[in-house]
C-alpha positions as CSV (number, residue, x, y, z in Angstrom):
1,M,10.3,8.9,25.5
2,L,8.7,11.7,23.4
3,P,10.4,14.9,21.9
4,I,8.6,17.2,24.2
5,E,10.2,20.4,23.0
6,R,9.6,19.6,19.3
7,L,6.1,18.9,20.4
8,E,5.4,22.3,21.9
9,R,7.1,23.8,18.8
10,L,4.8,22.5,16.6
11,V,1.7,23.5,18.9
12,A,3.1,26.9,18.7
13,R,3.5,26.6,14.7
14,Y,-0.1,25.6,14.9
15,G,-1.2,28.7,16.8
16,E,0.7,30.9,14.1
17,L,-1.3,29.6,11.8
18,E,-4.7,29.9,13.6
19,E,-3.6,33.5,14.0
20,Q,-2.6,33.7,9.9
21,L,-6.1,32.2,8.7
22,C,-8.1,35.0,10.3
23,R,-5.8,37.8,8.8
24,P,-7.9,40.1,6.2
25,E,-4.8,39.9,3.4
26,V,-4.3,36.0,4.0
27,L,-8.6,35.3,3.1
28,A,-8.0,37.5,0.0
29,D,-5.2,34.9,-0.8
30,R,-6.8,31.7,-2.2
31,T,-3.3,30.3,-2.8
32,R,-2.2,31.0,0.4
33,I,-5.0,30.2,2.5
34,S,-4.8,26.6,0.8
35,T,-1.2,26.6,1.5
36,L,-2.0,27.0,5.3
37,N,-5.0,25.2,5.7
38,K,-3.0,22.0,4.1
39,E,-0.3,22.5,7.2
40,R,-2.7,23.4,9.5
41,S,-5.1,20.0,8.4
42,D,-1.5,17.8,8.4
43,L,-1.2,19.3,12.2
44,E,-4.4,18.8,13.6
45,P,-4.3,15.4,14.6
46,L,-0.9,15.2,16.2
47,I,-1.7,18.8,18.2
48,N,-5.4,17.0,19.7
49,A,-3.4,13.9,20.6
50,F,-0.5,16.3,22.7
51,A,-3.1,18.0,24.2
52,L,-5.0,15.0,25.5
53,Y,-1.6,13.4,26.3
54,R,-0.8,16.6,28.5
55,D,-4.3,16.1,30.7
56,V,-3.6,12.7,31.1
57,E,-0.3,13.5,32.5
58,K,-1.6,16.0,34.5
59,R,-4.5,13.7,35.8
60,I,-1.9,11.2,36.5
61,R,0.5,13.4,38.6
62,E,-2.8,14.2,40.6
63,N,-3.3,10.8,41.2
64,E,-0.1,9.7,42.3
65,E,-0.4,12.4,44.9
66,A,-3.8,11.5,46.3
67,L,-2.0,8.0,47.3
68,S,-0.8,10.1,49.9
69,D,-4.7,10.3,51.5
70,P,-5.9,7.5,53.0
71,E,-9.4,8.7,52.0
72,L,-8.6,9.0,47.9
73,R,-5.7,6.6,47.8
74,D,-8.0,3.3,46.7
75,L,-9.9,5.6,44.0
76,A,-6.4,7.0,43.2
77,Q,-4.9,3.9,42.4
78,S,-7.9,2.0,40.7
79,E,-7.4,4.8,38.1
80,L,-3.6,5.1,37.3
81,G,-4.0,1.9,35.7
82,G,-6.3,3.1,32.9
83,L,-4.7,6.3,32.6
84,A,-1.0,4.8,32.7
85,A,-2.4,2.6,29.3
86,E,-4.4,5.5,27.8
87,R,-0.8,7.6,27.7
88,G,1.0,4.8,26.3
89,R,-1.9,4.8,23.6
90,L,-1.3,8.8,23.2
91,E,2.6,8.5,23.0
92,Q,2.6,5.5,20.1
93,S,0.1,7.5,18.1
94,M,2.4,10.6,18.4
95,Q,4.9,8.6,17.2
96,T,3.5,7.4,14.0
97,L,2.1,11.0,13.4
98,L,5.4,12.6,13.9
99,L,7.1,10.4,11.1
100,P,7.3,12.4,7.8
101,P,4.4,11.6,5.3
102,D,4.6,9.4,2.1
103,P,4.2,11.6,-0.8
104,N,2.5,8.4,-2.5
105,E,0.0,7.7,0.4
106,K,-3.0,9.3,-1.4
107,K,-2.3,8.0,-4.8
108,N,-4.2,5.6,-6.9
109,I,-1.9,3.0,-8.1
110,I,-1.1,0.8,-10.9
111,L,-2.1,-3.4,-10.6
112,E,0.0,-5.6,-12.6
113,I,-0.1,-9.5,-11.9
114,R,1.5,-11.9,-14.2
115,S,1.5,-15.7,-13.8
116,G,4.8,-17.2,-12.9
117,E,5.7,-21.2,-12.6
118,G,2.6,-23.5,-13.2
119,G,1.8,-23.5,-16.2
120,E,-2.1,-22.9,-16.7
121,E,-2.9,-23.5,-12.7
122,A,-0.1,-20.3,-12.4
123,A,-2.4,-18.0,-14.7
124,L,-5.2,-19.5,-12.9
125,F,-4.0,-18.5,-9.7
126,A,-3.0,-15.1,-11.0
127,A,-6.6,-14.6,-12.0
128,D,-7.9,-15.6,-8.4
129,L,-5.7,-13.0,-7.7
130,F,-7.1,-10.5,-9.9
131,R,-10.6,-11.3,-8.4
132,M,-9.1,-11.0,-4.8
133,Y,-8.2,-7.9,-4.8
134,A,-11.2,-6.8,-7.3
135,R,-13.6,-8.0,-4.4
136,Y,-11.5,-6.1,-1.7
137,A,-11.8,-3.0,-3.7
138,E,-15.7,-3.6,-3.5
139,T,-15.7,-3.2,-0.1
140,K,-14.0,-0.2,-0.1
141,N,-15.7,2.1,-2.5
142,W,-12.2,1.8,-5.2
143,K,-13.1,1.3,-8.7
144,I,-10.9,-0.8,-11.5
145,E,-9.9,0.2,-14.9
146,I,-8.1,-2.3,-16.8
147,L,-5.8,-1.1,-18.7
148,S,-3.9,-4.3,-21.0
149,T,-4.8,-8.0,-20.2
150,S,-4.1,-11.0,-21.8
151,E,-5.9,-14.7,-20.9
152,S,-4.9,-18.1,-20.9
153,S,-6.5,-20.6,-23.1
154,T,-8.2,-21.7,-19.8
155,G,-9.7,-18.5,-18.8
156,G,-6.5,-17.3,-16.8
157,I,-4.6,-14.0,-16.7
158,K,-1.2,-14.9,-18.1
159,E,-0.7,-10.8,-17.4
160,L,-3.4,-8.3,-16.5
161,I,-2.7,-4.1,-15.9
162,A,-5.2,-1.9,-13.9
163,L,-5.4,1.2,-12.7
164,V,-7.4,1.1,-9.0
165,V,-8.7,4.6,-8.3
166,G,-10.1,5.3,-4.5
167,K,-9.4,6.8,-1.5
168,D,-5.9,5.8,0.2
169,V,-5.2,2.9,-2.5
170,Y,-1.5,2.9,-2.3
171,S,-1.0,3.3,1.3
172,H,-3.6,0.1,1.5
173,L,-1.8,-2.1,-1.1
174,R,1.4,-1.1,-1.4
175,F,2.7,-3.8,0.7
176,E,1.0,-6.6,-2.0
177,G,3.9,-6.4,-4.7
178,G,5.9,-9.4,-4.7
179,V,5.6,-13.3,-5.5
180,H,2.5,-15.1,-4.3
181,R,2.4,-19.0,-4.4
182,V,-0.4,-21.3,-4.1
183,Q,-0.5,-24.9,-2.9
184,R,-3.6,-26.5,-3.6
185,V,-5.1,-29.7,-6.3
186,P,-5.4,-28.2,-9.6
187,V,-8.5,-28.8,-11.3
188,T,-6.6,-30.8,-14.1
189,E,-5.3,-33.0,-11.6
190,Q,-6.3,-36.5,-11.8
191,Q,-4.5,-38.1,-9.0
192,G,-5.3,-35.4,-6.6
193,R,-1.9,-34.2,-6.2
194,I,-1.2,-31.0,-4.4
195,H,0.7,-28.9,-6.8
196,T,2.6,-25.6,-5.8
197,S,2.5,-22.5,-8.8
198,T,3.3,-18.6,-8.3
199,A,2.0,-15.5,-9.7
200,T,4.0,-12.1,-9.8
201,V,2.2,-8.7,-8.2
202,A,3.7,-5.0,-8.4
203,V,2.0,-2.1,-7.2
204,F,2.9,1.5,-8.7
205,P,1.6,4.6,-7.3
206,E,0.1,6.3,-10.5
207,A,2.3,9.1,-12.0
208,D,0.8,12.2,-13.1
209,E,2.6,14.1,-15.8
210,V,4.2,16.7,-13.2
211,D,5.8,13.6,-11.6
212,V,7.5,11.9,-14.1
213,Q,8.2,14.1,-17.5
214,V,8.7,11.9,-20.7
215,E,10.3,13.1,-23.9
216,D,8.7,12.6,-27.1
217,K,12.2,11.7,-28.4
218,D,12.8,9.1,-25.8
219,L,10.3,7.2,-27.1
220,E,9.7,4.9,-29.9
221,I,6.0,4.3,-30.5
222,S,4.9,0.7,-32.9
223,I,1.4,-0.3,-34.3
224,A,0.5,-3.6,-34.7
225,A,-3.1,-5.8,-34.7
226,S,-3.9,-6.3,-31.1
227,G,-3.9,-10.2,-29.9
228,G,-5.7,-12.5,-27.8
229,P,-8.0,-15.7,-27.7
230,G,-11.2,-15.8,-29.2
231,G,-12.7,-13.5,-32.1
232,Q,-13.3,-10.0,-30.3
233,G,-13.5,-7.0,-32.9
234,V,-10.7,-5.6,-30.9
235,N,-8.3,-8.2,-32.3
236,T,-9.2,-7.3,-36.3
237,T,-8.1,-3.6,-36.3
238,N,-4.4,-2.3,-35.9
239,S,-4.8,-0.7,-32.6
240,A,-2.4,-2.3,-29.9
241,V,0.5,0.3,-28.9
242,Q,3.4,-0.6,-27.9
243,I,6.2,2.1,-26.4
244,L,9.8,1.5,-25.7
245,H,11.4,4.2,-23.6
246,K,14.7,4.1,-25.0
247,P,16.9,5.8,-22.0
248,S,15.5,2.8,-19.8
249,G,15.0,0.3,-22.2
250,M,11.2,-0.4,-20.8
251,I,8.4,-1.7,-22.6
252,V,5.0,-1.3,-22.3
253,K,2.2,-2.5,-24.6
254,C,-1.6,-2.1,-24.5
255,Q,-4.4,-3.2,-26.4
256,D,-8.0,-3.5,-24.7
257,E,-9.4,-0.5,-26.7
258,R,-10.1,0.0,-30.4
259,S,-8.6,3.2,-30.1
260,Q,-4.9,3.7,-30.9
261,L,-5.2,6.9,-29.1
262,K,-6.7,5.3,-25.8
263,N,-4.3,2.8,-25.9
264,K,-1.3,5.0,-26.0
265,A,-2.6,7.1,-23.2
266,K,-2.6,3.8,-21.4
267,A,0.2,2.6,-21.7
268,L,1.9,6.0,-21.3
269,K,0.1,6.3,-18.1
270,V,1.7,2.8,-17.4
271,L,5.2,4.3,-18.0
272,R,4.8,6.8,-15.8
273,S,4.3,4.9,-13.2
274,R,7.0,2.6,-13.6
275,L,10.0,5.2,-14.1
276,L,8.3,7.1,-11.0
277,D,8.7,3.8,-9.2
278,L,11.9,3.2,-10.3
279,E,13.0,6.7,-9.3
280,R,11.8,6.6,-6.0
281,E,13.9,3.0,-5.5
282,K,16.9,4.7,-6.7
283,Q,15.8,7.4,-4.0
284,D,15.6,4.8,-1.6
285,R,18.8,3.0,-2.6
286,E,20.9,6.3,-1.8
287,E,19.4,7.3,1.4
288,A,20.2,3.9,2.7
289,Q,17.0,3.1,3.7
290,T,15.9,-0.8,3.9
291,R,12.1,-0.7,2.8
292,R,10.7,-3.4,1.5
293,N,10.3,-2.9,-2.3
294,M,8.3,-4.4,-5.3
295,V,8.7,-7.3,-7.3
296,S,11.1,-5.2,-9.5
297,T,13.9,-5.2,-7.0
298,G,16.5,-7.7,-5.9
299,E,13.1,-9.3,-4.0
300,R,11.6,-10.5,-6.8
301,S,13.0,-13.9,-6.5
302,Q,11.1,-14.1,-2.5
303,K,7.9,-15.3,-2.0
304,I,6.1,-12.9,0.1
305,R,3.2,-15.1,0.6
306,T,2.0,-18.6,0.4
307,Y,-2.2,-19.5,-0.1
308,N,-2.5,-23.1,1.4
309,F,-5.9,-24.3,-0.2
310,P,-5.8,-28.0,1.8
311,Q,-5.1,-26.4,5.0
312,N,-7.0,-23.3,4.4
313,R,-4.6,-20.5,5.6
314,V,-2.5,-17.9,4.0
315,T,1.2,-16.9,5.3
316,D,2.6,-13.9,5.1
317,H,6.1,-14.3,5.1
318,R,7.9,-10.9,5.6
319,I,6.0,-10.4,9.0
320,R,5.6,-14.2,9.9
321,L,1.5,-13.7,10.1
322,T,-0.5,-16.8,9.4
323,L,-4.2,-16.8,9.3
324,A,-6.4,-19.8,9.4
325,K,-8.8,-18.0,7.1
326,L,-7.9,-18.6,3.5
327,D,-11.2,-19.2,1.7
328,R,-12.2,-15.6,3.5
329,V,-8.9,-14.0,2.0
330,I,-9.5,-15.1,-1.6
331,E,-13.3,-13.6,-1.8
332,G,-11.3,-10.0,-0.7
333,D,-11.2,-10.2,3.1
334,L,-7.8,-8.4,3.2
335,D,-8.3,-5.9,6.1
336,E,-6.6,-7.9,8.8
337,M,-3.4,-8.9,6.7
338,V,-3.4,-5.3,5.5
339,M,-3.3,-3.6,8.4
340,A,-0.8,-6.2,9.7
341,L,1.4,-5.3,7.1
342,R,0.8,-1.4,7.6
343,T,1.5,-2.0,10.9
344,N,4.4,-3.6,10.8
345,H,6.0,-0.7,8.5
346,Q,5.0,1.9,10.7
347,A,7.1,-0.3,13.3
348,E,10.1,-0.2,10.9
349,R,10.2,3.2,10.0
350,L,10.0,4.3,13.9
351,Q,12.7,2.0,14.7
352,A,15.0,3.4,12.0
353,I,14.8,6.5,13.9
354,G,15.1,5.0,17.5
355,V,11.5,4.5,18.6
356,A,10.6,1.4,19.9
357,F,7.3,0.6,18.8
358,A,5.7,-2.7,19.4
359,K,5.3,-4.5,16.4
360,P,1.7,-6.7,15.6
361,P,1.9,-10.5,16.9
362,S,2.2,-13.3,14.6
363,A,-1.3,-15.7,14.4
364,A,1.0,-18.6,13.9
365,G,4.4,-19.4,12.7
366,D,6.1,-19.4,9.1
367,E,5.0,-22.8,8.7
368,D,3.9,-23.5,4.9
369,D,7.0,-24.8,3.6
370,A,6.0,-28.6,4.3
């Protein structure tokens, strides 16, 4: 059931905001008008949906009354089915809009990919994952800046840290964190046997200085020559920066730039984002919320997704969704998977506050362990 009284209070609040935004003293105060405009903008989708809902409710009552009229009965009956479906859609939309917003939803992210079990094949798979996310980013007009990378001898990725910038990046990619598993025949396999390898992905909301305060006294910064394959000029200078955050024991290293200052700035950006994520997890535990967290939690050892190349299918084990289009997914066609994960997350949040909400059906079972 919808919380009608709460919705009516929000309608009243929306009217107050409309009235205040017309006052001369408010229009003269930029800070206040910005604050009020944001509150009004945040409420507007819910208020509009509630107005449509009340209109649909009115039309349903009118049609139910018309059922007693022989001349109008058939027409009323034919309209009631569509109106009931529209009412259900609006109820679901409003339930979602009533959820408190996640302050990180609109943020950019720090994306970290590391090879796991499987040697060179794992490094090649890690490179495939980065290419998958890069191509998905292209479809969304996001920008990717590589902060640090370490390549394997065969061109794979041992570790890569990147900043992904764009609209609603975190809300789309937040559920990519975890252990990704691949099943395929490696290019180095002579007998045609299928191997299983893993790579880990971590996703952190980008932290601003105001989000996380890092004191200089808590940092131990060391400089060294950059390392890596090849003879790039970047590897001939003492430009690599490693930062140890003493209170947490966290270590971050960046070496992709020739400049120590640029590498230090990038390392600090990664450190702040990791610390912000650490604080977020602490708050989640304190509030006893059962959210799915990133690979930095106790779920790190659990696979979240399997990419089965011989059968051209990808399975997300958290929502038991299997898509028979791995060839398209690995090329960046992630929308169906991303939307299913986001819908599932909304359903879990609504369930936590006692609101019924249908979870998306899985395309097939969790059948990849053969």
